[in-house]
Phi, psi and omega in degrees: 000142177265120187235133174262124185240125173266155176081022181300333181290340181273168183295320178295314180300319179294320177295317178298316179301313180299318180294317180295318179299316180298331179276358177094011180276155177262119185253126171254116188254129171275118181249127182301139184302335180285343179263338185062220180259023183302329184250009182274133180226191183294345180284347182262122178288324181208137175247143180237117178273125182183206182212145177304326183279355179242081184304326179298337182286344182223351188299328180290344181268002180271351180297128178081359179286136181261344179205152175235130175244120182258102181241016180263155171210161187247130175277123175254341178207192180306131182302325179294316177297321179296316179296315182291336179291000000 
């Protein structure tokens, strides 16, 4: 299955990518522009550098995708405050 995954730069996203790859899925990973390809490895068929808030940075990579897994989130303030909220 061809899957578009957001949040690959995070720990959850990387674990999901590894699991999907092990299951034989093709993963297209959205990697936040501030990370570049620092977290991209062999489990990713294609990496897309962009941002969730910039649809133009990834919309062309959704063609032929059979599923989308959204594992990204945005920090607007301190993560502990965000969690406690």
